[in-house]
C-alpha positions as CSV (number, residue, x, y, z in Angstrom):
1,X,52.5,-20.8,53.5
2,X,53.1,-18.5,50.4
3,X,52.9,-14.8,50.0
4,X,51.6,-13.7,46.6
5,X,52.0,-10.1,45.3
6,X,49.5,-9.0,42.7
7,X,49.7,-6.0,40.4
8,X,46.2,-4.8,39.7
9,X,44.8,-2.3,37.1
10,X,41.3,-0.9,37.6
11,X,38.8,1.7,36.5
12,X,37.4,3.0,39.7
13,X,34.3,4.6,38.2
14,X,31.8,2.0,39.6
15,X,33.4,1.4,42.9
16,X,33.4,3.0,46.4
17,X,37.2,2.9,46.4
18,X,39.8,0.3,47.0
19,X,39.1,-0.6,50.7
20,X,36.2,-2.8,51.8
21,X,33.5,-0.6,53.4
22,X,29.9,-0.9,54.3
23,X,28.5,1.7,52.0
24,X,29.4,0.4,48.6
25,X,31.2,-2.2,46.5
26,X,35.0,-1.9,46.8
27,X,37.7,-3.3,44.5
28,X,39.3,-5.1,47.4
29,X,36.0,-6.9,48.1
30,X,35.6,-8.0,44.5
31,X,39.2,-9.4,44.4
32,X,39.0,-11.1,47.8
33,X,35.7,-12.8,46.8
34,X,37.3,-14.0,43.5
35,X,40.4,-15.3,45.3
36,X,38.2,-17.2,47.8
37,X,36.4,-18.9,44.9
38,X,39.7,-19.7,43.2
39,X,41.5,-21.0,46.4
40,X,38.6,-22.3,48.4
41,X,39.9,-20.5,51.5
42,X,39.5,-17.1,53.1
43,X,41.8,-14.4,51.8
44,X,42.8,-10.9,53.0
45,X,44.5,-8.6,50.6
46,X,47.0,-6.0,51.9
47,X,47.6,-3.1,49.5
48,X,50.3,-0.4,49.4
49,X,47.5,2.2,50.2
50,X,44.0,3.2,49.3
51,X,42.3,5.0,46.4
52,X,39.0,6.9,46.9
53,X,35.7,6.3,45.0
54,X,36.1,7.1,41.3
55,X,39.9,7.0,41.4
56,X,41.7,4.7,39.0
57,X,44.9,2.6,39.2
58,X,47.3,1.4,36.5
59,X,49.4,-0.7,39.0
60,X,48.0,-1.2,42.5
61,X,50.2,-3.7,44.4
62,X,48.4,-6.0,46.9
63,X,49.6,-9.2,48.6
64,X,47.9,-12.1,50.4
65,X,49.0,-15.4,51.9
66,X,47.7,-18.8,50.9
67,X,48.4,-22.4,51.7
68,X,47.5,-23.5,48.2
69,X,50.2,-24.7,45.9
70,X,48.9,-23.6,42.5
71,X,51.0,-22.0,39.7
72,X,51.3,-18.2,39.5
73,X,49.5,-18.1,36.2
74,X,46.3,-19.1,38.1
75,X,46.4,-15.8,39.8
76,X,46.4,-13.9,36.5
77,X,44.5,-16.0,34.0
78,X,42.4,-17.7,36.6
79,X,41.5,-14.5,38.6
80,X,40.8,-12.5,35.4
81,X,38.2,-15.0,34.5
82,X,36.3,-14.4,37.8
83,X,36.4,-10.6,38.0
84,X,34.5,-7.9,36.0
85,X,36.2,-6.3,33.0
86,X,36.9,-3.0,34.8
87,X,39.4,-4.8,37.0
88,X,42.4,-6.9,35.9
89,X,45.3,-8.7,37.5
90,X,48.4,-7.8,35.4
91,X,51.0,-9.7,37.3
92,X,51.5,-12.2,40.1
93,X,54.7,-13.1,41.8
94,X,55.7,-15.0,45.0
95,X,57.5,-12.8,47.5
96,X,59.0,-13.4,51.0
97,X,56.5,-13.9,53.8
98,X,57.7,-10.8,55.6
99,X,56.9,-8.6,52.6
100,X,54.1,-6.0,53.1
101,X,53.2,-3.6,50.3
102,X,52.4,-0.7,52.6
103,X,55.5,-1.0,54.8
104,X,58.0,-1.7,51.9
105,X,56.8,1.0,49.5
106,X,59.5,3.6,48.9
107,X,57.9,5.8,46.2
108,X,54.3,6.3,44.9
109,X,53.5,7.9,41.5
110,X,50.1,9.5,40.9
111,X,48.9,11.2,37.8
112,X,46.1,13.8,37.5
113,X,44.6,14.6,34.1
114,X,43.1,17.9,33.3
115,X,41.0,18.5,30.1
116,X,41.4,22.1,29.0
117,X,39.3,22.0,25.8
118,X,36.6,24.6,25.3
119,X,33.9,21.8,25.1
120,X,33.5,18.9,27.4
121,X,34.6,15.4,26.2
122,X,32.1,12.6,26.7
123,X,34.7,10.0,26.1
124,X,37.2,11.5,28.6
125,X,34.7,12.6,31.3
126,X,35.5,9.6,33.5
127,X,39.3,10.0,33.3
128,X,39.9,13.8,33.5
129,X,38.6,17.0,35.0
130,X,37.2,19.4,32.5
131,X,38.5,22.9,33.5
132,X,37.0,25.8,31.7
133,X,39.1,28.9,31.1
134,X,42.7,29.4,30.1
135,X,45.4,28.2,32.5
136,X,48.7,29.8,33.1
137,X,50.8,26.7,33.0
138,X,54.0,28.6,33.7
139,X,52.6,29.9,37.0
140,X,51.4,26.4,37.9
141,X,54.9,25.0,37.3
142,X,56.4,27.6,39.7
143,X,53.8,26.8,42.3
144,X,54.3,23.0,41.8
145,X,58.0,23.4,42.6
146,X,57.1,24.6,46.1
147,X,55.6,21.3,46.9
148,X,58.9,19.4,46.4
149,X,60.7,18.4,49.6
150,X,59.7,17.5,53.2
151,X,56.8,19.7,54.4
152,X,53.8,19.7,56.6
153,X,50.9,19.0,54.2
154,X,48.1,19.6,56.8
155,X,46.6,22.2,54.4
156,X,46.2,19.5,51.8
157,X,44.6,16.8,54.0
158,X,41.1,15.7,53.3
159,X,38.3,15.3,55.9
160,X,38.5,12.0,57.8
161,X,42.3,11.5,57.3
162,X,43.6,9.4,60.2
163,X,47.3,9.8,59.6
164,X,49.3,10.3,62.7
165,X,51.5,12.9,61.1
166,X,51.0,15.3,58.3
167,X,54.7,15.5,57.4
168,X,55.3,14.1,53.9
169,X,58.1,14.0,51.4
170,X,57.2,14.9,47.8
171,X,60.0,14.0,45.3
172,X,58.7,15.7,42.2
173,X,55.7,17.5,40.7
174,X,55.8,17.8,36.9
175,X,53.3,19.3,34.4
176,X,53.1,18.0,30.8
177,X,50.9,19.5,28.1
178,X,49.4,17.3,25.3
179,X,47.0,19.0,23.1
180,X,43.9,19.8,25.1
181,X,45.2,17.9,28.1
182,X,47.5,18.8,31.0
183,X,49.0,16.0,33.0
184,X,50.2,16.6,36.6
185,X,52.5,13.8,37.8
186,X,53.3,13.7,41.5
187,X,55.8,11.4,43.1
188,X,56.3,11.0,46.8
189,X,57.1,8.7,49.7
190,X,53.5,8.8,50.9
191,X,50.4,10.9,50.7
192,X,47.6,12.0,53.0
193,X,44.0,11.4,52.2
194,X,43.0,13.5,49.1
195,X,46.4,15.2,49.2
196,X,47.1,15.0,45.4
197,X,43.6,16.1,44.6
198,X,43.8,19.1,46.9
199,X,47.3,20.0,45.5
200,X,45.8,19.7,42.0
201,X,42.8,21.9,42.9
202,X,45.2,24.5,44.4
203,X,47.4,24.5,41.2
204,X,44.3,25.0,39.0
205,X,43.5,28.1,41.1
206,X,47.0,29.3,40.5
207,X,46.5,28.7,36.7
208,X,43.3,30.6,36.7
209,X,44.9,33.6,38.4
210,X,42.9,33.2,41.6
211,X,46.0,32.9,43.7
212,X,49.7,33.5,43.1
213,X,52.4,30.7,43.1
214,X,54.0,31.9,46.3
215,X,50.7,31.2,48.2
216,X,51.8,27.5,48.3
217,X,54.6,28.5,50.6
218,X,52.2,30.1,53.1
219,X,50.0,27.0,53.0
220,X,53.0,24.8,53.9
221,X,54.2,27.1,56.6
222,X,50.8,27.7,58.3
223,X,48.5,24.7,58.0
224,X,45.0,25.8,57.0
225,X,42.8,23.5,54.9
226,X,40.2,26.2,54.3
227,X,42.9,28.4,52.7
228,X,44.0,25.8,50.2
229,X,42.2,25.1,46.9
230,X,39.2,22.8,46.1
231,X,39.5,19.1,46.1
232,X,39.8,18.1,42.4
233,X,37.2,15.5,41.4
234,X,38.3,11.9,41.7
235,X,38.0,10.7,38.1
236,X,41.1,12.6,36.9
237,X,43.4,10.8,39.3
238,X,45.2,7.5,38.7
239,X,47.8,5.6,40.7
240,X,50.5,4.9,38.1
241,X,53.1,2.9,40.0
242,X,54.4,2.0,43.4
243,X,58.2,1.3,43.9
244,X,59.8,-0.9,46.5
245,X,63.4,0.3,46.3
246,X,65.9,-2.5,46.6
247,X,63.6,-5.0,48.2
248,X,63.4,-6.9,44.9
249,X,67.1,-6.9,44.2
250,X,68.2,-10.0,42.4
251,X,69.4,-11.8,45.5
252,X,66.0,-11.3,47.1
253,X,63.9,-12.5,44.3
254,X,62.1,-15.8,44.9
């Protein structure tokens, strides 16, 4: 038995999210069906987490076990020949059988892109949120700093979240300006459903002057989803990277 870890890039525009579900085509479903065609056996992919409908990924890790003894390049070149062009397998490696992407993940990096131009951009509409009005980025940076640390993020949890605890650790939240675009990078140990999107929506309200930066502290002290900002639309969000700490130290590499 082999355990294969794939690194997958995808444009989530046309999918109902990562996870297989009855109400739409999921990225996981597309990949599992392609793997079954390639390997001639049933396959179940285990990812480090989920992305919602319309959300993108630059590097989603997902693993599966197989009895087939085929070269690793078959899981890149071979799979990429069987899947649509908005999904690609960037890398494949063999990992220890006990490896599980969700359990071993130590840091996740998400990026949200805001388009601040006066006019909407047809070419960027699927990869950013067009926000009309001038944003006070300085105030947003002050507010973003309040997210860092271990807090109860219940105010930033989306409907249907099944997490057993709403306590999460955010390592950093940084804002970078690039012309008409503002990029919000969030790194943390784990996230609740819609958490980054609600954080982003709340930061935008700070930038528009609809709430002050210190209101974040109140939301972290007294959980109240209705008091937090809107859920930013999915298309501006991308999973950038998932880290696994020291699991892949040289002495553990296959």
